[in-house]
C-alpha positions in Angstrom: 23.0 65.4 54.0 22.8 68.9 52.7 21.9 67.4 49.3 18.4 66.5 50.7 17.7 70.2 51.2 17.7 70.5 47.4 15.3 67.6 47.0 12.8 68.6 49.8 12.1 72.2 50.4 12.3 73.2 54.1 8.9 74.9 53.9 7.4 71.6 52.8 8.9 70.0 55.9 7.5 72.8 58.0 4.1 72.2 56.4 4.3 68.6 57.5 5.1 69.7 61.1 2.1 72.0 61.0 -0.1 69.2 59.7 1.1 67.0 62.5 0.1 69.7 65.0 -3.3 70.0 63.3 -3.9 66.3 63.4 -2.8 65.9 67.1 -5.0 68.9 67.9 -8.0 67.3 66.1 -7.5 64.2 68.2 -7.4 66.3 71.4 -10.5 68.2 70.3 -12.4 64.9 69.8 -11.4 63.8 73.3 -12.4 67.2 74.8 -15.8 66.9 73.1 -16.3 63.4 74.4 -15.4 64.4 78.0 -17.1 67.8 77.9 -13.8 69.6 78.6 -12.0 72.6 77.3 -8.3 72.7 76.4 -7.3 74.7 79.5 -9.2 72.2 81.7 -7.6 69.2 80.1 -4.2 70.9 80.6 -4.9 71.4 84.3 -6.0 67.8 84.7 -2.9 66.6 82.8 -0.7 68.6 85.2 -2.6 67.4 88.2 -2.2 63.8 87.0 1.6 64.3 86.7 2.1 66.2 90.0 -0.6 64.7 92.3 -2.6 66.9 94.6 -1.5 70.5 94.3 -2.2 73.9 95.5 -3.8 76.4 93.1 -0.6 78.4 93.3 1.5 75.5 92.2 -1.0 74.8 89.4 -0.9 78.4 88.3 2.9 78.2 88.1 2.9 74.9 86.2 0.3 76.2 83.7 1.9 79.6 83.5 -1.3 81.4 84.2 -2.6 83.7 86.9 -3.9 82.2 90.2 -7.3 83.8 89.4 -7.4 81.9 86.1 -6.7 78.7 87.9 -9.5 79.5 90.4 -11.9 79.6 87.5 -10.6 76.4 86.0 -10.8 74.6 89.3 -14.3 75.9 90.0 -15.5 74.6 86.7 -13.8 71.2 87.2 -15.2 70.9 90.7 -18.7 71.8 89.5 -18.5 69.0 86.9 -17.1 66.4 89.2 -13.5 66.1 88.1 -11.7 67.6 91.1 -12.3 68.6 94.7 -10.6 71.0 97.1 -9.2 69.4 100.3 -7.5 71.0 103.3 -3.8 71.1 103.0 -2.2 68.8 105.6 0.4 71.2 106.8 -0.7 74.7 105.7 -4.1 75.7 107.1 -4.3 78.7 104.7 -4.0 76.5 101.6 -6.1 73.9 99.9 -5.1 71.0 97.7 -6.8 70.3 94.4 -7.3 66.6 94.1 -9.0 64.3 91.7 -12.4 62.9 92.3 -12.9 59.2 91.4 -14.3 60.4 88.0 -11.4 62.8 87.5 -8.8 60.1 88.3 -10.5 57.7 85.8 -10.4 60.5 83.1 -6.7 61.1 83.9 -6.0 57.4 83.6 -7.7 57.6 80.3 -5.4 60.4 79.2 -2.4 58.2 79.9 -3.9 55.2 78.2 -4.7 57.3 75.1 -1.3 58.8 75.1 0.3 55.3 75.2 -2.0 54.0 72.5 -1.2 57.0 70.2 2.5 56.5 70.8 2.2 52.8 69.9 0.2 53.6 66.8 2.7 56.2 65.6 6.0 54.7 66.5 5.9 50.9 67.4 6.3 49.7 63.8 8.8 52.3 62.8 12.2 50.8 62.0 14.8 51.5 64.8 17.1 53.5 62.7 14.3 55.7 61.3 12.9 56.2 64.8 16.3 57.1 66.2 16.8 59.6 63.3 13.3 61.0 63.9 14.0 61.6 67.6 17.4 63.1 66.9 16.0 65.5 64.3 13.0 66.4 66.4 15.3 67.3 69.3 17.4 69.5 67.1 14.2 71.3 65.8 12.9 71.7 69.4 16.2 73.1 70.6 16.3 75.6 67.7 12.8 76.7 68.3 13.3 77.1 72.1 16.4 79.2 71.4 14.6 81.4 68.9 11.7 81.9 71.4 14.1 82.7 74.2 16.0 85.2 72.0 12.7 86.8 71.2 11.9 87.0 75.0 9.0 84.6 74.7 10.4 81.7 76.7 9.6 78.1 76.0 8.7 75.0 78.0 
């Protein structure tokens, strides 16, 4: 397998990974423009969609931002009809951020779009090629996470 390193330069492979990132980001930017959302607001909605109703503290931890930052994001999303604040059922000092009907529909659209993109990219890929891709990607992610951890940056 080392022979391939002589045929394909590793920087060329990195360029392909960076191009993949650029193309996925372009698709996200198109979606954000259509929905009138920013990347941080999309991220908050994505987390809310995976966790269900959450406190702003929990959202801040999940997003790795300050509670004040989450307050601004939630304020904007509430003002544009994506989320609402509801009383917490067991903690009278806390509120839960929950989807509005519109926000829930947009979150369902996220998931549909994610599934459609996964189908587009991977469904027709041969099983052995797909398995090799996943295995290689896992190795690359593990190495990058380790490098970031060593540099004190942390990684999700």
